[in-house]
C-alpha positions in Angstrom: 108.8 131.7 88.5 109.0 128.2 89.2 106.6 125.5 89.0 103.5 125.5 91.4 102.9 122.2 93.1 99.4 122.3 94.8 99.9 120.1 97.7 97.9 118.3 100.1 100.3 117.4 103.2 100.6 113.7 103.4 98.9 112.7 100.3 100.6 111.8 96.8 101.9 115.5 96.2 104.5 114.5 99.0 106.2 111.9 96.5 106.5 115.0 93.7 108.1 117.0 96.7 110.5 114.0 97.5 111.7 114.0 94.0 111.9 117.7 93.6 114.1 118.1 96.8 116.4 114.9 95.6 116.6 116.4 92.3 117.5 120.1 93.3 114.3 121.1 91.7 112.9 124.4 93.0 108.7 124.5 93.0 106.3 126.9 94.6 104.1 125.0 97.0 100.6 126.2 97.3 99.0 123.9 100.5 95.2 123.1 100.6 93.1 121.0 102.8 92.2 117.9 101.0 88.8 117.5 102.5 87.4 121.1 101.3 89.7 121.4 98.3 90.1 125.1 100.1 93.7 126.8 99.1 95.6 128.4 101.9 95.9 131.4 99.9 92.5 131.6 98.9 90.0 129.9 96.2 89.4 126.2 95.5 91.7 123.3 94.0 88.6 122.9 91.6 89.5 126.1 90.1 92.9 124.6 88.9 92.0 121.0 88.6 88.2 120.0 87.9 88.7 116.8 89.5 89.9 118.2 92.8 92.9 115.9 93.2 96.5 115.9 93.8 99.0 115.5 92.3 98.3 118.7 90.4 101.4 121.0 88.9 101.1 124.2 87.1 104.1 124.9 85.0 105.6 128.3 84.2 103.9 128.6 81.0 100.5 128.1 82.6 100.2 124.4 81.3 98.9 121.8 83.7 100.2 118.6 84.8 98.0 116.2 86.7 98.6 112.2 87.8 101.3 112.1 90.4 103.5 109.7 87.9 103.7 112.4 85.1 104.3 115.3 87.9 107.4 113.4 89.0 108.4 112.4 85.6 108.5 116.4 84.6 110.5 117.5 87.7 113.0 114.8 87.2 113.3 115.7 83.9 114.2 119.5 85.2 117.0 118.1 87.4 120.5 119.2 87.0 121.8 116.6 89.4 123.4 113.6 87.0 122.6 111.3 89.9 119.1 111.9 89.7 117.8 112.8 86.2 117.6 110.1 84.0 117.6 111.2 80.2 114.8 109.6 77.9 117.5 108.1 76.1 119.0 106.2 78.7 117.6 102.5 78.9 117.0 102.9 82.6 114.5 105.4 81.7 112.0 102.9 80.9 112.7 101.1 83.9 111.8 104.2 85.7 108.6 104.8 84.1 108.0 100.9 84.7 108.2 101.5 88.5 106.5 104.7 88.4 103.3 103.1 86.7 103.8 100.2 89.2 103.5 102.7 92.3 100.4 104.3 90.6 98.5 101.1 89.7 99.4 98.4 92.0 100.1 100.2 95.2 98.5 103.8 94.9 95.3 103.2 93.2 94.7 99.5 93.7 95.3 99.4 97.6 95.5 103.0 99.1 92.3 104.4 97.0 90.2 101.3 98.4 91.7 101.3 101.8 91.4 105.2 102.6 87.6 105.7 100.8 85.5 106.1 103.6 82.5 104.3 102.1 84.5 101.3 101.5 83.3 98.3 104.2 85.9 96.6 106.3 85.5 93.2 104.2 86.2 94.9 101.3 89.2 97.0 102.7 90.7 93.6 104.0 90.1 91.9 100.7 92.5 94.6 99.0 94.9 94.5 101.9 95.2 90.9 100.9 96.7 91.9 97.6 99.8 93.4 99.3 101.7 90.4 100.2 102.2 89.6 96.3 103.2 92.9 95.7 105.4 93.3 98.5 107.2 90.0 97.8 107.6 91.7 94.2 109.5 94.6 95.7 111.5 92.5 98.0 112.7 90.5 95.2 113.8 93.7 93.0 115.7 95.1 95.9 117.4 91.8 96.9 120.0 92.9 94.7 119.5 96.6 94.4 120.0 99.5 96.9 116.9 101.6 95.4 114.5 100.5 92.5 117.0 101.1 89.7 120.2 100.1 91.3 122.6 102.1 93.7 121.2 105.4 93.0 117.7 107.0 94.3 115.4 107.9 91.2 112.0 109.5 90.8 110.5 106.5 91.3 111.7 105.6 94.6 110.2 108.9 95.1 107.0 107.5 94.6 107.7 104.2 96.2 108.8 106.0 99.5 105.5 107.9 99.8 104.1 104.5 100.0 105.6 103.9 103.2 104.5 107.2 104.7 101.0 106.1 104.8 101.4 102.2 105.1 101.3 102.0 108.7 98.1 104.1 108.6 96.7 101.8 105.9 97.7 98.7 108.3 99.7 97.2 105.7 102.5 95.2 107.3 105.9 94.4 105.2 107.9 93.5 108.1 108.6 90.2 107.0 110.0 91.4 103.9 113.8 91.9 104.7 114.8 93.9 101.9 111.7 96.0 101.4 111.7 96.8 105.1 115.4 97.9 104.9 114.4 99.9 101.7 111.7 101.6 103.8 114.1 102.7 106.6 116.9 103.6 103.9 114.7 106.1 101.9 112.5 107.6 104.9 115.6 108.7 106.9 116.9 110.5 103.7 117.5 114.0 105.6 115.5 115.9 103.1 112.7 113.0 103.0 112.5 113.1 106.5 112.2 116.9 107.0 109.4 117.3 104.4 107.7 114.3 106.1 108.0 116.2 109.8 106.8 119.3 108.1 103.8 118.0 106.4 102.8 116.0 109.7 103.1 119.5 111.5 100.9 120.9 108.4 98.3 118.3 108.8 97.9 118.9 112.7 97.4 123.0 111.7 94.6 122.3 109.4 93.0 119.9 111.8 
């Protein structure tokens, strides 16, 4: 039995699905409604993860992984695709961890967490959005000489960053003046497997209401 990813459509667990698809790693997907935490097959996400958060990954041996960056790192380690998997003894492994950490802290938790928090005031959300240009410029500089974050191949770190662009518009974040970043977003979002997963999640979100 493969590992089970508890997945709420379009949330950060989609980044884990991107990594699994690009790395050729099979996962069982158990859908849930993030608002209610109800699992499609019955029960609650709270029964699996007391925090009720995704990403949550249950491994074959029953061990639990939480935090999107940890789940993505585990997924890429299972990949048999040499163009995707980066071994711990590869110097680029730590660059991968660096960019996973950047996505988790500078984009996901620092910006999205507040912008999508229903109790945050508009003024607070606007102050948080004002942090984005500095981070976009940082990414744009990296991508000036790199097709992807680590060079010429799509990595686990790109899976996380690509998810950011799925929701950037909804978060009212405009990165259009950063040419390299804009080109990167188009390149990654149009990768066939990623595009298919996004479309599938959009349909599932509509079904959930």
